[in-house]
HTML snippet that shows the backbone in 3Dmol.js (N, CA, C, O; Angstrom):
<script src="https://3Dmol.org/build/3Dmol-min.js"></script>
<div id="view" style="width:600px;height:400px;position:relative"></div>
<script>
const pdb = `
ATOM      1  N   UNK A   1     109.032 172.482 159.122  1.00  0.00           N
ATOM      2  CA  UNK A   1     110.070 173.227 159.805  1.00  0.00           C
ATOM      3  C   UNK A   1     111.148 173.631 158.805  1.00  0.00           C
ATOM      4  O   UNK A   1     111.620 172.806 158.022  1.00  0.00           O
ATOM      5  N   UNK A   2     111.526 174.876 158.836  1.00  0.00           N
ATOM      6  CA  UNK A   2     112.579 175.367 157.955  1.00  0.00           C
ATOM      7  C   UNK A   2     113.936 174.903 158.445  1.00  0.00           C
ATOM      8  O   UNK A   2     114.182 174.820 159.648  1.00  0.00           O
ATOM      9  N   UNK A   3     114.805 174.603 157.511  1.00  0.00           N
ATOM     10  CA  UNK A   3     116.206 174.316 157.834  1.00  0.00           C
ATOM     11  C   UNK A   3     117.023 175.473 157.300  1.00  0.00           C
ATOM     12  O   UNK A   3     117.016 175.750 156.100  1.00  0.00           O
ATOM     13  N   UNK A   4     117.711 176.131 158.174  1.00  0.00           N
ATOM     14  CA  UNK A   4     118.499 177.291 157.787  1.00  0.00           C
ATOM     15  C   UNK A   4     119.966 176.990 158.026  1.00  0.00           C
ATOM     16  O   UNK A   4     120.380 176.679 159.143  1.00  0.00           O
ATOM     17  N   UNK A   5     120.746 177.088 156.961  1.00  0.00           N
ATOM     18  CA  UNK A   5     122.185 176.936 157.057  1.00  0.00           C
ATOM     19  C   UNK A   5     122.770 178.341 157.175  1.00  0.00           C
ATOM     20  O   UNK A   5     122.466 179.212 156.360  1.00  0.00           O
ATOM     21  N   UNK A   6     123.593 178.560 158.171  1.00  0.00           N
ATOM     22  CA  UNK A   6     124.106 179.897 158.462  1.00  0.00           C
ATOM     23  C   UNK A   6     125.452 180.105 157.782  1.00  0.00           C
ATOM     24  O   UNK A   6     126.401 179.352 157.996  1.00  0.00           O
ATOM     25  N   UNK A   7     125.508 181.138 156.964  1.00  0.00           N
ATOM     26  CA  UNK A   7     126.706 181.526 156.247  1.00  0.00           C
ATOM     27  C   UNK A   7     127.707 182.175 157.211  1.00  0.00           C
ATOM     28  O   UNK A   7     127.322 182.749 158.230  1.00  0.00           O
ATOM     29  N   UNK A   8     128.974 182.073 156.877  1.00  0.00           N
ATOM     30  CA  UNK A   8     130.019 182.674 157.705  1.00  0.00           C
ATOM     31  C   UNK A   8     129.803 184.174 157.886  1.00  0.00           C
ATOM     32  O   UNK A   8     130.123 184.725 158.940  1.00  0.00           O
ATOM     33  N   UNK A   9     129.274 184.823 156.885  1.00  0.00           N
ATOM     34  CA  UNK A   9     129.010 186.253 156.961  1.00  0.00           C
ATOM     35  C   UNK A   9     128.037 186.581 158.100  1.00  0.00           C
ATOM     36  O   UNK A   9     128.176 187.609 158.762  1.00  0.00           O
ATOM     37  N   UNK A  10     127.058 185.709 158.322  1.00  0.00           N
ATOM     38  CA  UNK A  10     126.109 185.894 159.425  1.00  0.00           C
ATOM     39  C   UNK A  10     126.833 185.736 160.758  1.00  0.00           C
ATOM     40  O   UNK A  10     126.570 186.479 161.703  1.00  0.00           O
ATOM     41  N   UNK A  11     127.740 184.772 160.832  1.00  0.00           N
ATOM     42  CA  UNK A  11     128.523 184.568 162.056  1.00  0.00           C
ATOM     43  C   UNK A  11     129.364 185.806 162.363  1.00  0.00           C
ATOM     44  O   UNK A  11     129.431 186.247 163.511  1.00  0.00           O
ATOM     45  N   UNK A  12     129.998 186.360 161.345  1.00  0.00           N
ATOM     46  CA  UNK A  12     130.818 187.562 161.532  1.00  0.00           C
ATOM     47  C   UNK A  12     129.948 188.717 162.014  1.00  0.00           C
ATOM     48  O   UNK A  12     130.344 189.461 162.912  1.00  0.00           O
ATOM     49  N   UNK A  13     128.781 188.869 161.431  1.00  0.00           N
ATOM     50  CA  UNK A  13     127.871 189.937 161.868  1.00  0.00           C
ATOM     51  C   UNK A  13     127.450 189.740 163.317  1.00  0.00           C
ATOM     52  O   UNK A  13     127.302 190.706 164.065  1.00  0.00           O
ATOM     53  N   UNK A  14     127.259 188.489 163.707  1.00  0.00           N
ATOM     54  CA  UNK A  14     126.873 188.196 165.088  1.00  0.00           C
ATOM     55  C   UNK A  14     127.998 188.531 166.064  1.00  0.00           C
ATOM     56  O   UNK A  14     127.745 189.048 167.152  1.00  0.00           O
ATOM     57  N   UNK A  15     129.226 188.241 165.681  1.00  0.00           N
ATOM     58  CA  UNK A  15     130.364 188.392 166.587  1.00  0.00           C
ATOM     59  C   UNK A  15     130.955 189.800 166.634  1.00  0.00           C
ATOM     60  O   UNK A  15     131.716 190.126 167.545  1.00  0.00           O
ATOM     61  N   UNK A  16     130.610 190.623 165.667  1.00  0.00           N
ATOM     62  CA  UNK A  16     131.184 191.968 165.620  1.00  0.00           C
ATOM     63  C   UNK A  16     130.087 193.019 165.706  1.00  0.00           C
ATOM     64  O   UNK A  16     128.900 192.699 165.641  1.00  0.00           O
ATOM     65  N   UNK A  17     130.485 194.248 165.849  1.00  0.00           N
ATOM     66  CA  UNK A  17     129.530 195.354 165.906  1.00  0.00           C
ATOM     67  C   UNK A  17     129.494 196.128 164.594  1.00  0.00           C
ATOM     68  O   UNK A  17     129.143 197.308 164.585  1.00  0.00           O
ATOM     69  N   UNK A  18     129.846 195.491 163.505  1.00  0.00           N
ATOM     70  CA  UNK A  18     129.933 196.213 162.233  1.00  0.00           C
ATOM     71  C   UNK A  18     128.570 196.691 161.739  1.00  0.00           C
ATOM     72  O   UNK A  18     128.489 197.714 161.059  1.00  0.00           O
ATOM     73  N   UNK A  19     127.492 195.963 162.069  1.00  0.00           N
ATOM     74  CA  UNK A  19     126.135 196.356 161.689  1.00  0.00           C
ATOM     75  C   UNK A  19     125.206 195.838 162.786  1.00  0.00           C
ATOM     76  O   UNK A  19     124.913 194.644 162.850  1.00  0.00           O
ATOM     77  N   UNK A  20     124.750 196.739 163.640  1.00  0.00           N
ATOM     78  CA  UNK A  20     123.967 196.327 164.807  1.00  0.00           C
ATOM     79  C   UNK A  20     122.640 195.665 164.431  1.00  0.00           C
ATOM     80  O   UNK A  20     122.171 194.772 165.137  1.00  0.00           O
ATOM     81  N   UNK A  21     122.036 196.097 163.329  1.00  0.00           N
ATOM     82  CA  UNK A  21     120.789 195.460 162.884  1.00  0.00           C
ATOM     83  C   UNK A  21     121.062 194.014 162.474  1.00  0.00           C
ATOM     84  O   UNK A  21     120.326 193.109 162.866  1.00  0.00           O
ATOM     85  N   UNK A  22     122.113 193.794 161.689  1.00  0.00           N
ATOM     86  CA  UNK A  22     122.466 192.432 161.290  1.00  0.00           C
ATOM     87  C   UNK A  22     122.841 191.587 162.500  1.00  0.00           C
ATOM     88  O   UNK A  22     122.530 190.397 162.553  1.00  0.00           O
ATOM     89  N   UNK A  23     123.509 192.201 163.469  1.00  0.00           N
ATOM     90  CA  UNK A  23     123.898 191.472 164.673  1.00  0.00           C
ATOM     91  C   UNK A  23     122.656 190.960 165.415  1.00  0.00           C
ATOM     92  O   UNK A  23     122.633 189.818 165.872  1.00  0.00           O
ATOM     93  N   UNK A  24     121.638 191.794 165.532  1.00  0.00           N
ATOM     94  CA  UNK A  24     120.398 191.396 166.200  1.00  0.00           C
ATOM     95  C   UNK A  24     119.685 190.290 165.420  1.00  0.00           C
ATOM     96  O   UNK A  24     119.200 189.328 166.015  1.00  0.00           O
ATOM     97  N   UNK A  25     119.618 190.419 164.113  1.00  0.00           N
ATOM     98  CA  UNK A  25     118.979 189.386 163.298  1.00  0.00           C
ATOM     99  C   UNK A  25     119.729 188.061 163.396  1.00  0.00           C
ATOM    100  O   UNK A  25     119.111 187.000 163.481  1.00  0.00           O
ATOM    101  N   UNK A  26     121.048 188.122 163.384  1.00  0.00           N
ATOM    102  CA  UNK A  26     121.857 186.910 163.524  1.00  0.00           C
ATOM    103  C   UNK A  26     121.638 186.270 164.888  1.00  0.00           C
ATOM    104  O   UNK A  26     121.558 185.047 164.999  1.00  0.00           O
ATOM    105  N   UNK A  27     121.542 187.092 165.921  1.00  0.00           N
ATOM    106  CA  UNK A  27     121.308 186.576 167.275  1.00  0.00           C
ATOM    107  C   UNK A  27     120.010 185.789 167.333  1.00  0.00           C
ATOM    108  O   UNK A  27     119.939 184.750 167.989  1.00  0.00           O
ATOM    109  N   UNK A  28     118.992 186.274 166.655  1.00  0.00           N
ATOM    110  CA  UNK A  28     117.708 185.549 166.625  1.00  0.00           C
ATOM    111  C   UNK A  28     117.859 184.182 165.971  1.00  0.00           C
ATOM    112  O   UNK A  28     117.270 183.200 166.424  1.00  0.00           O
ATOM    113  N   UNK A  29     118.650 184.121 164.905  1.00  0.00           N
ATOM    114  CA  UNK A  29     118.898 182.832 164.260  1.00  0.00           C
ATOM    115  C   UNK A  29     119.595 181.861 165.206  1.00  0.00           C
ATOM    116  O   UNK A  29     119.221 180.691 165.292  1.00  0.00           O
ATOM    117  N   UNK A  30     120.594 182.344 165.905  1.00  0.00           N
ATOM    118  CA  UNK A  30     121.338 181.479 166.810  1.00  0.00           C
ATOM    119  C   UNK A  30     120.481 181.020 167.989  1.00  0.00           C
ATOM    120  O   UNK A  30     120.661 179.909 168.489  1.00  0.00           O
ATOM    121  N   UNK A  31     119.571 181.848 168.427  1.00  0.00           N
ATOM    122  CA  UNK A  31     118.693 181.457 169.530  1.00  0.00           C
ATOM    123  C   UNK A  31     117.791 180.300 169.132  1.00  0.00           C
ATOM    124  O   UNK A  31     117.382 179.513 169.986  1.00  0.00           O
ATOM    125  N   UNK A  32     117.475 180.187 167.847  1.00  0.00           N
ATOM    126  CA  UNK A  32     116.618 179.123 167.345  1.00  0.00           C
ATOM    127  C   UNK A  32     117.401 177.950 166.769  1.00  0.00           C
ATOM    128  O   UNK A  32     116.795 177.045 166.195  1.00  0.00           O
ATOM    129  N   UNK A  33     118.736 177.930 166.902  1.00  0.00           N
ATOM    130  CA  UNK A  33     119.570 176.945 166.183  1.00  0.00           C
ATOM    131  C   UNK A  33     120.055 175.801 167.052  1.00  0.00           C
ATOM    132  O   UNK A  33     120.869 175.005 166.583  1.00  0.00           O
ATOM    133  N   UNK A  34     119.598 175.672 168.302  1.00  0.00           N
ATOM    134  CA  UNK A  34     120.083 174.612 169.181  1.00  0.00           C
ATOM    135  C   UNK A  34     119.887 173.218 168.605  1.00  0.00           C
ATOM    136  O   UNK A  34     120.783 172.380 168.700  1.00  0.00           O
ATOM    137  N   UNK A  35     118.734 172.959 168.013  1.00  0.00           N
ATOM    138  CA  UNK A  35     118.462 171.626 167.474  1.00  0.00           C
ATOM    139  C   UNK A  35     119.445 171.262 166.375  1.00  0.00           C
ATOM    140  O   UNK A  35     119.911 170.125 166.303  1.00  0.00           O
ATOM    141  N   UNK A  36     119.758 172.220 165.527  1.00  0.00           N
ATOM    142  CA  UNK A  36     120.710 171.954 164.447  1.00  0.00           C
ATOM    143  C   UNK A  36     122.089 171.658 165.000  1.00  0.00           C
ATOM    144  O   UNK A  36     122.782 170.775 164.495  1.00  0.00           O
ATOM    145  N   UNK A  37     122.494 172.376 166.020  1.00  0.00           N
ATOM    146  CA  UNK A  37     123.796 172.131 166.640  1.00  0.00           C
ATOM    147  C   UNK A  37     123.862 170.731 167.228  1.00  0.00           C
ATOM    148  O   UNK A  37     124.861 170.031 167.063  1.00  0.00           O
ATOM    149  N   UNK A  38     122.806 170.326 167.910  1.00  0.00           N
ATOM    150  CA  UNK A  38     122.768 168.990 168.507  1.00  0.00           C
ATOM    151  C   UNK A  38     122.819 167.919 167.426  1.00  0.00           C
ATOM    152  O   UNK A  38     123.491 166.902 167.595  1.00  0.00           O
ATOM    153  N   UNK A  39     122.123 168.133 166.328  1.00  0.00           N
ATOM    154  CA  UNK A  39     122.123 167.174 165.237  1.00  0.00           C
ATOM    155  C   UNK A  39     123.530 166.979 164.676  1.00  0.00           C
ATOM    156  O   UNK A  39     123.970 165.848 164.468  1.00  0.00           O
ATOM    157  N   UNK A  40     124.224 168.071 164.437  1.00  0.00           N
ATOM    158  CA  UNK A  40     125.580 167.990 163.883  1.00  0.00           C
ATOM    159  C   UNK A  40     126.519 167.310 164.871  1.00  0.00           C
ATOM    160  O   UNK A  40     127.274 166.415 164.491  1.00  0.00           O
ATOM    161  N   UNK A  41     126.480 167.720 166.126  1.00  0.00           N
ATOM    162  CA  UNK A  41     127.370 167.129 167.133  1.00  0.00           C
ATOM    163  C   UNK A  41     127.057 165.658 167.352  1.00  0.00           C
ATOM    164  O   UNK A  41     127.967 164.854 167.553  1.00  0.00           O
ATOM    165  N   UNK A  42     125.806 165.304 167.317  1.00  0.00           N
ATOM    166  CA  UNK A  42     125.410 163.926 167.546  1.00  0.00           C
ATOM    167  C   UNK A  42     125.695 163.001 166.382  1.00  0.00           C
ATOM    168  O   UNK A  42     125.715 161.781 166.545  1.00  0.00           O
ATOM    169  N   UNK A  43     125.914 163.568 165.214  1.00  0.00           N
ATOM    170  CA  UNK A  43     126.129 162.747 164.036  1.00  0.00           C
ATOM    171  C   UNK A  43     127.556 162.211 163.927  1.00  0.00           C
ATOM    172  O   UNK A  43     127.829 161.344 163.097  1.00  0.00           O
ATOM    173  N   UNK A  44     128.445 162.710 164.739  1.00  0.00           N
ATOM    174  CA  UNK A  44     129.843 162.270 164.698  1.00  0.00           C
ATOM    175  C   UNK A  44     130.278 161.829 166.089  1.00  0.00           C
ATOM    176  O   UNK A  44     130.107 162.561 167.063  1.00  0.00           O
ATOM    177  N   UNK A  45     130.826 160.660 166.171  1.00  0.00           N
ATOM    178  CA  UNK A  45     131.243 160.114 167.460  1.00  0.00           C
ATOM    179  C   UNK A  45     132.418 160.865 168.077  1.00  0.00           C
ATOM    180  O   UNK A  45     132.608 160.822 169.292  1.00  0.00           O
ATOM    181  N   UNK A  46     133.209 161.553 167.253  1.00  0.00           N
ATOM    182  CA  UNK A  46     134.391 162.255 167.757  1.00  0.00           C
ATOM    183  C   UNK A  46     134.112 163.732 168.057  1.00  0.00           C
ATOM    184  O   UNK A  46     135.042 164.502 168.296  1.00  0.00           O
ATOM    185  N   UNK A  47     132.839 164.128 168.045  1.00  0.00           N
ATOM    186  CA  UNK A  47     132.488 165.534 168.223  1.00  0.00           C
ATOM    187  C   UNK A  47     132.092 165.862 169.660  1.00  0.00           C
ATOM    188  O   UNK A  47     131.535 165.039 170.387  1.00  0.00           O
ATOM    189  N   UNK A  48     132.398 167.080 170.028  1.00  0.00           N
ATOM    190  CA  UNK A  48     131.937 167.677 171.270  1.00  0.00           C
ATOM    191  C   UNK A  48     131.248 168.982 170.894  1.00  0.00           C
ATOM    192  O   UNK A  48     131.677 169.658 169.960  1.00  0.00           O
ATOM    193  N   UNK A  49     130.201 169.339 171.598  1.00  0.00           N
ATOM    194  CA  UNK A  49     129.544 170.608 171.347  1.00  0.00           C
ATOM    195  C   UNK A  49     129.941 171.572 172.457  1.00  0.00           C
ATOM    196  O   UNK A  49     129.673 171.315 173.630  1.00  0.00           O
ATOM    197  N   UNK A  50     130.571 172.666 172.097  1.00  0.00           N
ATOM    198  CA  UNK A  50     131.004 173.672 173.073  1.00  0.00           C
ATOM    199  C   UNK A  50     129.837 174.582 173.400  1.00  0.00           C
ATOM    200  O   UNK A  50     129.205 175.136 172.500  1.00  0.00           O
ATOM    201  N   UNK A  51     129.548 174.739 174.683  1.00  0.00           N
ATOM    202  CA  UNK A  51     128.447 175.598 175.107  1.00  0.00           C
ATOM    203  C   UNK A  51     128.673 176.106 176.527  1.00  0.00           C
ATOM    204  O   UNK A  51     129.311 175.447 177.348  1.00  0.00           O
ATOM    205  N   UNK A  52     128.138 177.284 176.794  1.00  0.00           N
ATOM    206  CA  UNK A  52     128.098 177.820 178.151  1.00  0.00           C
ATOM    207  C   UNK A  52     126.694 177.654 178.746  1.00  0.00           C
ATOM    208  O   UNK A  52     126.488 177.918 179.931  1.00  0.00           O
ATOM    209  N   UNK A  53     125.742 177.224 177.938  1.00  0.00           N
ATOM    210  CA  UNK A  53     124.338 177.105 178.332  1.00  0.00           C
ATOM    211  C   UNK A  53     124.132 175.814 179.132  1.00  0.00           C
ATOM    212  O   UNK A  53     124.133 174.722 178.564  1.00  0.00           O
ATOM    213  N   UNK A  54     123.959 175.940 180.429  1.00  0.00           N
ATOM    214  CA  UNK A  54     123.871 174.759 181.302  1.00  0.00           C
ATOM    215  C   UNK A  54     122.649 173.895 181.014  1.00  0.00           C
ATOM    216  O   UNK A  54     122.738 172.668 181.037  1.00  0.00           O
ATOM    217  N   UNK A  55     121.511 174.526 180.745  1.00  0.00           N
ATOM    218  CA  UNK A  55     120.308 173.745 180.447  1.00  0.00           C
ATOM    219  C   UNK A  55     120.457 172.978 179.142  1.00  0.00           C
ATOM    220  O   UNK A  55     120.056 171.818 179.047  1.00  0.00           O
ATOM    221  N   UNK A  56     121.033 173.626 178.139  1.00  0.00           N
ATOM    222  CA  UNK A  56     121.277 172.962 176.860  1.00  0.00           C
ATOM    223  C   UNK A  56     122.254 171.814 177.059  1.00  0.00           C
ATOM    224  O   UNK A  56     122.078 170.736 176.491  1.00  0.00           O
ATOM    225  N   UNK A  57     123.284 172.044 177.866  1.00  0.00           N
ATOM    226  CA  UNK A  57     124.279 171.008 178.143  1.00  0.00           C
ATOM    227  C   UNK A  57     123.623 169.778 178.783  1.00  0.00           C
ATOM    228  O   UNK A  57     123.937 168.649 178.404  1.00  0.00           O
ATOM    229  N   UNK A  58     122.728 169.981 179.735  1.00  0.00           N
ATOM    230  CA  UNK A  58     122.034 168.861 180.377  1.00  0.00           C
ATOM    231  C   UNK A  58     121.205 168.078 179.369  1.00  0.00           C
ATOM    232  O   UNK A  58     121.189 166.847 179.389  1.00  0.00           O
ATOM    233  N   UNK A  59     120.520 168.795 178.490  1.00  0.00           N
ATOM    234  CA  UNK A  59     119.717 168.139 177.463  1.00  0.00           C
ATOM    235  C   UNK A  59     120.587 167.324 176.518  1.00  0.00           C
ATOM    236  O   UNK A  59     120.234 166.206 176.142  1.00  0.00           O
ATOM    237  N   UNK A  60     121.718 167.888 176.140  1.00  0.00           N
ATOM    238  CA  UNK A  60     122.632 167.180 175.243  1.00  0.00           C
ATOM    239  C   UNK A  60     123.162 165.909 175.884  1.00  0.00           C
ATOM    240  O   UNK A  60     123.222 164.860 175.243  1.00  0.00           O
ATOM    241  N   UNK A  61     123.539 166.003 177.130  1.00  0.00           N
ATOM    242  CA  UNK A  61     124.081 164.815 177.814  1.00  0.00           C
ATOM    243  C   UNK A  61     123.043 163.712 177.935  1.00  0.00           C
ATOM    244  O   UNK A  61     123.371 162.530 177.834  1.00  0.00           O
ATOM    245  N   UNK A  62     121.769 164.102 178.154  1.00  0.00           N
ATOM    246  CA  UNK A  62     120.699 163.100 178.204  1.00  0.00           C
ATOM    247  C   UNK A  62     120.557 162.384 176.860  1.00  0.00           C
ATOM    248  O   UNK A  62     120.140 161.228 176.802  1.00  0.00           O
ATOM    249  N   UNK A  63     120.906 163.081 175.795  1.00  0.00           N
ATOM    250  CA  UNK A  63     120.841 162.492 174.453  1.00  0.00           C
ATOM    251  C   UNK A  63     122.119 161.743 174.079  1.00  0.00           C
ATOM    252  O   UNK A  63     122.210 161.165 172.996  1.00  0.00           O
ATOM    253  N   UNK A  64     123.097 161.757 174.972  1.00  0.00           N
ATOM    254  CA  UNK A  64     124.355 161.072 174.705  1.00  0.00           C
ATOM    255  C   UNK A  64     125.329 161.878 173.872  1.00  0.00           C
ATOM    256  O   UNK A  64     126.273 161.323 173.308  1.00  0.00           O
ATOM    257  N   UNK A  65     125.110 163.185 173.788  1.00  0.00           N
ATOM    258  CA  UNK A  65     125.994 164.057 173.028  1.00  0.00           C
ATOM    259  C   UNK A  65     126.994 164.665 173.996  1.00  0.00           C
ATOM    260  O   UNK A  65     126.622 165.271 175.001  1.00  0.00           O
ATOM    261  N   UNK A  66     128.265 164.493 173.676  1.00  0.00           N
ATOM    262  CA  UNK A  66     129.322 165.005 174.551  1.00  0.00           C
ATOM    263  C   UNK A  66     129.448 166.510 174.437  1.00  0.00           C
ATOM    264  O   UNK A  66     129.313 167.081 173.354  1.00  0.00           O
ATOM    265  N   UNK A  67     129.706 167.135 175.552  1.00  0.00           N
ATOM    266  CA  UNK A  67     129.834 168.600 175.582  1.00  0.00           C
ATOM    267  C   UNK A  67     131.216 169.006 176.057  1.00  0.00           C
ATOM    268  O   UNK A  67     131.937 168.240 176.695  1.00  0.00           O
ATOM    269  N   UNK A  68     131.551 170.226 175.724  1.00  0.00           N
ATOM    270  CA  UNK A  68     132.827 170.813 176.118  1.00  0.00           C
ATOM    271  C   UNK A  68     132.530 172.225 176.592  1.00  0.00           C
ATOM    272  O   UNK A  68     131.891 173.009 175.890  1.00  0.00           O
ATOM    273  N   UNK A  69     132.997 172.536 177.782  1.00  0.00           N
ATOM    274  CA  UNK A  69     132.851 173.885 178.304  1.00  0.00           C
ATOM    275  C   UNK A  69     134.169 174.611 178.084  1.00  0.00           C
ATOM    276  O   UNK A  69     135.176 174.261 178.699  1.00  0.00           O
ATOM    277  N   UNK A  70     134.178 175.614 177.217  1.00  0.00           N
ATOM    278  CA  UNK A  70     135.425 176.352 176.962  1.00  0.00           C
ATOM    279  C   UNK A  70     136.043 176.820 178.276  1.00  0.00           C
ATOM    280  O   UNK A  70     135.351 177.353 179.143  1.00  0.00           O
ATOM    281  N   UNK A  71     137.328 176.618 178.411  1.00  0.00           N
ATOM    282  CA  UNK A  71     138.024 176.988 179.634  1.00  0.00           C
ATOM    283  C   UNK A  71     138.339 175.811 180.528  1.00  0.00           C
ATOM    284  O   UNK A  71     139.162 175.918 181.437  1.00  0.00           O
ATOM    285  N   UNK A  72     137.683 174.677 180.272  1.00  0.00           N
ATOM    286  CA  UNK A  72     137.948 173.464 181.081  1.00  0.00           C
ATOM    287  C   UNK A  72     139.141 172.706 180.546  1.00  0.00           C
ATOM    288  O   UNK A  72     139.510 171.668 181.094  1.00  0.00           O
TER     289      UNK A  72
END
`;
const viewer = $3Dmol.createViewer("view");
viewer.addModel(pdb, "pdb");
viewer.setStyle({}, {cartoon: {color: "spectrum"}});
viewer.zoomTo();
viewer.render();
</script>
């Protein structure tokens, strides 16, 4: 399994419309990055993982990873 570390530039491309092709490619990376997010959040006792994805949130809670829903 490949481990991909995402550069800030990829995040910016994902969040903005500066290059629609890069935005789509970045979106694909983020769709496959749930496991990495859980690993990082689970590695620190003081961490919460912010998500709007209810199914992902349920999975995280089953693993003992605390979640935060932005707006709560």
